[in-house]
N, C-alpha and C positions, 0 to 999 in steps of 0.2 A: 230324105234330104238333098236331092236332086232337083225336088220340086219347088221347096225353098228356098234350094241355091237361085233359082229359078226367082225369084221376087228382087233383086239382084238389078234384072230390066225391067222392068215395071217401075214411074212413074210415082206411081201413088204406095211406092214405097224406099226405093231408092236415095231418093232426100235428104228422108224421117236419119235412115238409117244410117249415111252419109252425116246430118249433123248433130244426131249421134254419139256419132264412134269421137269427131273431133272434138265436141265437150273435153265427154273423156277421158280423152287425151294428153285434150287438155290442164285443167281440173289435177289429173296427176302425177303429171310432170310440174307440175310448180311446185305441188304439194310434197311429192316427192325430193325436191330440191331445195327447200324447205325441208325437211327431216334430217336430209345426209347433210346438209350443212349443220346444224346442231347437233346432231347426234356427233361427226368427226370432227367440224372443225369449234365446236366452243363447249359441248361440256365432256370433262372426262369421265365423272362420275354415272356412273349406269344408272341408279337409283333417282336423276336428277334429270335425265334426256330418257326416265321412261315417264316420268311424268309432265315433259314438255308434250311428247308426243297424246297422253292420256289428255292433254291439256289442244293442244289442233284432235285429236277427236272429235271430243267433246264439243266443240268447240261447232264442226261442220257438221256432226251433227244437231245441237240444239235447232235454229233457221225451220226441219224436219217436223219439228213436235212440236213449234208456232204454227208454223204456215201451209201444214200442208191440205187441210181444211180448207182455208182459203185457197189456195190453192187449184184447189178441186174442182167447188167453187163455182171459179172464172173460167175450167177446163168443162165445164159440163153445162157453160150457160153462153162461152163466147164461143168464136171460131178459135179450134187448138192450133190451125196453124200462124196465124196473128200472135198470138200467145208463145209461141216460138222464136218470133224472130224478137218480139221486146226481150224479152230473156237473151236472147243471144247480142242482141246489144249492148244489152248492164255487161256482158261478157266483160267485153273490149273498157269498158269503166276499172270492171276486178280489177283487168288486168293491168290498167295503167298502175293503177294504186298497189298492189304485187309485187309488178319490174321495180316500182320505186324503193320498198323497204327493200327486194334484193339488192339492188345495189349501192345499198344503203349496207347492209348487211359485210356486203366485201368489204366494203368501203375503211371497213374498220369501226363502225358505230354501228355494233350490234342488238345494241336492246331497242332503239331508232327502228332498223333495219326489222327486227324479226315481229314486235310491234303489228306494222305500218302491213308485212307477212299475214300474221295471225286476222286480221282485218279482213285482207279479202283474202283467206278460210269461210270467215265469216259471210261474207259474201258469195264465195265460190256454194259456199252452204244453200242460202236461199236462193240462187241461180237452180243449183239439181231440186231443190224443193218445190220449184216450181214447174220444172223440165221435166222432173221424174212421174209423177201420175199421166203427164198428157204420151212420156212415147212410149204407153203402155197401154194406155187408154182410146189414143186414136187407132189402134192396130184393127179391130172388130169395127170400127169404123171405112178401115175402107183395105181392109184386106176378105176374104170370100171365110165361113166358118171354116173350111180344114184345111186354109190355109195358117193361122191365127198358131197353135202352137207349134209352128215351123215358122213362122217369123219372128212370134217369142225368141225362140231358141236364139235367132240369130243376130240380137237383138241384145240377147246376154252374152253372145258371142266375141260382138262387135263390143261387148266394151270391155268389155275382160283381154280380148286381143289388146284397144283402147291404153287398157288397164299396161300391158305388157307394153307398147314402144313408147308410152309415155316414162314408167321407171327404165329400159332399156337406153331410152336419150339424154333423158335426168343423170343418170348415170356417168353418159360420152361425154356429157353438157356438163358435170362438175369440174374436172379437169382442163376445159376452159375457164376464157374472161365471162361474168357473170353479164354482158353483154350479149355473147352470144345466147346466153337463156331468155333473153329480151326481147329479142327480137323475135326468139321463133315464138313463143306463149302469144306476145299479140299477134303474130303473121296468123299461127293457129289461128287465135279467138278471129282476128278478119273471114278469115276466108270458111269459116263456121256458117260467118253470117248471113256471107254469098249464098252456100247450096242453104238456108233457110226460107233461103225466097223463092226457092225453088219446089218446100212443099205443100202439098195439095190442101187447098182450103177441106176441113175439118168440121161446119157447121152444128151448133146446136143443135140433138135428136131428139129432144124435151119441150116440156114446158119452160118458158125461162126463171130462172130463180131468185128468191129473194135474197142477196148478197148477208151475208152475215162476219161482217169485219174485228169482230172480239174468236181472239186466238184464239183464248181457254174456253170458250162460251158453244163455238165451232168445231172447235176438237171435239166438245165430250160430244156434240149434235153429229155425226160425222160417225163417231164411232159408235154409237149408241143405233145408228136408225140405220150398220151393218154389223156388227155383229151381233146384234139378235138372232142373224140366220145363220145355220149350225151349221152350213157348212164354209158357209164366209168366216167365221169364226174360228174349224179349225184350224183352217187356210193360215190364215191370220196368226194365230194359235203357231203354226207348223212355220212359219213365214220370219216371227218377230226370237223366235230361240235359238233359231239355226244363224240369223246374225246378232244373236248379244253373245255367242261362241266365234265368231269375225268378228263383233271389235276384240271378244283378248288376244286373236292370234295377230289383226293388225299392229295390236297396242307392242303386244312385247314380241314379234319379230325380229325390227332393227337393231333394240335391245341386244337378243339373242344372240345371232346373227355375230355382233361384237365383241360380245361380252364372253358367251360364252362354249360359240365355232370360232370364235379370235379372228374375226373374218374382216376385209375391209370392205368398201363403200360399195365395189364395182360385183361380191358375193354376196351380197346385201340386192343390192338391183336385181343381179340373178335368180336369188328367191322368189322375187314379188312379180318377178319376170312369167317364173316356172306354174306358182297358182296361176298365173293369167292362162299362161295356156292349155293349166289343166283343167279351169272349170270354165274353157271353150272349147275342149275334147269333149269333158261332160255335160254340155248342151246339146251337145252332136248327135251326140250317141243317143242319148234318153228320146230327142227327137225318132232316130230310127229303129227306139228299142219298141217305143209306141205308136213308130207309125201316125203319126202324126195325129193321134186320141190321144186328146186328155187327161192323163190316168193320174194319181196316186201309187201305184201296182208295185212300181222300185221303189218305191221311197226309204220304205224299213228300211234296206236292204244296203241301201245303198247309206247313208247316212250311219249305219252299221260298221261296213266297211269303212267307213272317213275316221270310229273312231277310233278301228282297229290299227287300223295305218298313224295315227296321230299316237298311238303309242309306244310304238313302233320307232317312230320319232324321237321323244322323246329321250327314248332310253339309248338308240343312238347319240342323245346330245349332251345324256350324260354321262357315256362314256367317250365320246370328243378328246382328244389328244388334241389338250393348251396347244400352245404356240409358241416358243421362242419367250424369254420375257420383251417387252417394250416392242415389240413386229405384231400382224396382222400378216392371215393367211395370204394372198391376192389368188386368185378365182384360180389361174389355172393351180398352184401349188394345192387349196382347198381339189381338187378335181383329182388332183396324184394320192388325194390319200385314200386310205384301205376302204375308209369308210363311205371316204365322199359318191359313189354312184349309190349307193342306198338309201342316203338321205334325199342326193335327187329326187328317188324314182320314191321315196317315200310322200313325198312334197307331192307329186305328180299324183299322187295312185288319192292326195287326201282333197286334192284341188277337185281330182275327177270323178266322183264318190260323191262332193259338196254340191259339185254343178248338177253331174243328175239329183241329186237329192232338190237341190230348190227348186228348178227351172220351168217341170212341171207347175209347182203353184202358183206361181207366176199365172201362169196360161187359166188353171183353177178361178181367176179373178177377174177377168176380162169373158174371160166367155159361160159364167155363173147368172150373171145378171142382166138388164136392158144398156142398148149402148148410151144411154141420159144417164145411165148410173156409176159408169163406168173410172171418169177420174175420179170420185171423190171415192170408193171404193177403193183405191190404188189408195188414195188421201189417206185413206181410215190405216190402212194397213201400215205404210209409211210414218204415220201417230205413232205407235205401238210398237212397230221398229224400232222407232229413234228411239224409243223409252227403255225401249229390250236392248240397243247397244249404250246408252248410258247410262243404265246399270251392269250390268259386262263391263267396262269401265271401272266405275265404281267399286265395281269386284276389282278388276288386279291391283287395284291405287290400298283397296286393304288385305286384300295376298299381301305387294309388296310391303305394306309398312308391318303385317305379322313374318315380313321374314322368307316369305315365300318366293323364292324361283322361278324365274322365267320356265326350268325344262322341269317343276312342278304344276307350272300353269298347265301345264301342257294337260299332266293331266286330266284336271278339271275341266279341261274339253270335254277326250272322251269319256268321260260321267256323265255328262251334260246328252250322249250322242245319244241313249238310248233310251232318252224323254222323247230328243224329236223321231227318234224310229217311236215310240208309243205312239206321237199327236201323226205322225204319216200315214201308220196303218187306220186310225179313227177315222182318217178322212178318209182315207182311202174303201171302209169298210163306208161310208155315210155317201160319201160321192160317185163315185165310180159307174157309171154308163145311167146316168142320171143324166138328161138334155137339157142345155144351156135354156135358160128361160128368157 
């Protein structure tokens, strides 16, 4: 991992690293601020709060489903660094819209404020749909072959550390006037635009493509051009199934913290922060275990361990002592409870094992295809991932309508883990020790 950390001294990596860190930070700061405001200030009904989270999640995912194929084509045809700069310019405009919504909502105009914030979430989804393929596809162009796994791990670690930082800052700013959040997201967007100017050029590596601008036919073509390759099919299936589980967790955690763990915004922020730290640790740990070699060797064991930790966490939730009526635990009270440390340990373990499972799979996507196909390969993965996350969100809504609570939904995630383990094992048998093409 020391070799990978050495990449932070290189201009071929550092500007991209910082740019994507700031983008993930800002994205999560804004979304967390919106969710905390809606969950704790507007919606008292747990089901309505969960529905809002599901809608917001679906809106953020939709652009990945519709636009990833186009973004992959553009990235494989044009200078990836130039596209990054265009995307970061758009982020400033998106944050202006979101900031207006935040100010309206805090000023007593909840409905128009939330509407503008959801429009901004859609814009951030479009922003991420165009940036997502590039941040992985650019690595094989700027890094040596034995640096790609380490670079991928650093990008993943930075993403989740950015989520951690964004979550913590959102929790701190929740107690301050809304103007503080507005100033923060706008300043971070501007700094991200500046750092994007220093990303080295990543010109087209193959023949120029004829761009298909139809989101449906282009998505179908990029998927069909990728999924017929067995190793890529298995990799994308494994990642997508993992993120369908992730969608369930993303949606249920804010209402679970409020209504099952009966805890306040600070605890909700702390829980999301634990996930961010855990995934970052898992990203670093798997790179150390694999010694820079891209392999799915530890994938089955990692996701099975994750499932076991999810079961433990669900059992802890089911026996959790509720706060006195009309009150919520603050962070100090939460940690003083006998099961508080156990809950924290279970959450960290879930995140660490999840990071160990998914990070090598992303490295597969960029190291087993030629450099002129990497963005489209990542785009195909993003389209399928988005579909899987939408199915996860729909599944949550269906289970909620059937009367299944958040604690029981955790068991659904645990049941899905053995399937992910099987996919990881099949990928290990199929791909390991096969040289990059």
